[in-house]
matplotlib code that plots the C-alpha trace (Angstrom):
import matplotlib.pyplot as plt

x = [-0.1, 1.5, 1.9, 0.2, 1.7, 2.5, 2.0, 5.5, 6.5, 4.0, 5.0, 8.7, 7.9, 6.3, 9.1, 11.3, 8.7, 8.8, 12.5, 12.3, 9.7, 11.5, 14.8, 12.7, 11.2, 14.4, 16.2, 13.2, 13.6, 17.7, 17.0, 14.5, 15.8, 19.7, 19.2, 15.7, 14.9, 19.4, 18.2, 15.0, 16.2, 20.2, 19.9, 16.1, 15.0, 11.9, 10.6, 13.0, 10.8, 7.5, 8.9, 10.4, 8.0, 5.2, 7.7, 8.2, 5.0, 3.9, 7.1, 6.2, 2.6, 3.0, 5.5, 3.1, 0.3, 3.4, 4.3, 0.2, 0.4, 3.0, 2.4, -1.1, -0.1, 1.3, 4.3, 5.2, 5.6, 4.8, 7.8, 8.7, 5.8, 6.9, 9.9, 9.5, 7.2, 9.2, 12.6, 10.3, 10.3, 14.0, 16.7, 18.4, 16.1, 14.6, 18.1, 18.4, 15.0, 17.0, 18.2, 15.2, 13.5, 16.4, 15.8, 11.7, 13.0, 14.9, 13.1, 11.0, 13.3, 13.6, 11.5, 9.0, 9.5, 6.7, 6.2]
y = [-0.1, 3.2, 6.2, 9.1, 12.2, 14.7, 18.7, 19.1, 16.2, 18.3, 22.0, 20.1, 18.8, 22.4, 24.6, 22.0, 22.3, 26.1, 26.0, 23.6, 25.9, 29.0, 27.6, 27.2, 30.5, 31.8, 30.2, 31.0, 34.8, 34.8, 32.9, 35.2, 38.5, 36.8, 35.2, 35.2, 39.2, 39.3, 37.5, 38.7, 42.5, 41.6, 38.1, 39.4, 36.5, 37.2, 33.2, 33.1, 34.9, 33.4, 30.2, 31.2, 34.3, 31.5, 28.9, 31.8, 32.8, 29.2, 29.0, 32.7, 31.3, 27.9, 30.1, 32.1, 29.1, 27.7, 30.9, 31.4, 27.3, 27.4, 30.9, 29.8, 27.2, 30.1, 30.8, 33.6, 37.5, 39.5, 41.1, 37.0, 37.3, 40.5, 38.8, 35.9, 37.6, 41.1, 38.1, 36.5, 40.3, 40.1, 38.5, 35.6, 36.7, 33.3, 32.6, 35.1, 32.7, 29.6, 31.1, 32.3, 28.7, 26.8, 28.6, 28.0, 24.8, 24.2, 26.3, 23.3, 20.9, 22.8, 22.4, 24.7, 26.6, 27.8, 31.3]
z = [0.3, -1.0, 1.9, 0.9, -0.6, 1.9, 1.5, 2.1, -0.5, -3.1, -2.3, -3.3, -6.5, -7.1, -6.5, -8.5, -11.5, -11.1, -11.4, -14.5, -16.2, -14.8, -16.8, -20.4, -20.4, -19.7, -22.4, -25.0, -24.3, -24.6, -27.7, -28.8, -28.1, -29.1, -31.8, -33.9, -33.8, -34.8, -37.4, -38.9, -38.9, -39.6, -42.1, -43.4, -42.1, -40.3, -40.3, -36.9, -34.8, -36.0, -34.5, -31.9, -31.2, -30.5, -28.6, -26.0, -25.5, -24.9, -22.2, -20.8, -20.5, -18.8, -16.3, -15.2, -14.3, -12.1, -10.5, -9.8, -8.7, -6.8, -4.6, -3.8, -1.9, 0.4, 2.6, -0.3, 0.2, -2.0, -3.2, -3.8, -6.3, -7.6, -8.2, -9.6, -12.5, -13.1, -13.5, -16.6, -18.5, -18.1, -20.2, -18.0, -15.3, -14.8, -13.7, -11.1, -9.3, -8.8, -5.5, -4.7, -4.8, -3.5, -0.6, -0.8, -0.8, 2.4, 4.3, 3.8, 5.3, 8.4, 11.4, 12.5, 15.6, 17.8, 18.1]

ax = plt.figure().add_subplot(projection="3d")
ax.plot(x, y, z, "-o")
ax.set_aspect("equal")
plt.show()
């Protein structure tokens, strides 16, 4: 008989999912801005943005959805949520969130102290 999944395990899984989606979103934004857009404007190859643009758009929507799913579990400050969302708009910004996500995962493993 399988044991039920704890809330802590679910939160760890959600943080791992957010980390993965953050990396994909960051990677697609960098490819769009530093590969596809220059190819369109400098090489006259507009198909580059026609391909990479929608891929990044889907990655961005998935990222926002995953952020919302993760933060609704509680334990997130408004500034942390804003940081997660604003970082998606900046090239390499998704990479800056990895340290925040690592700290959140570490907080889950630490025993709670009574007030």
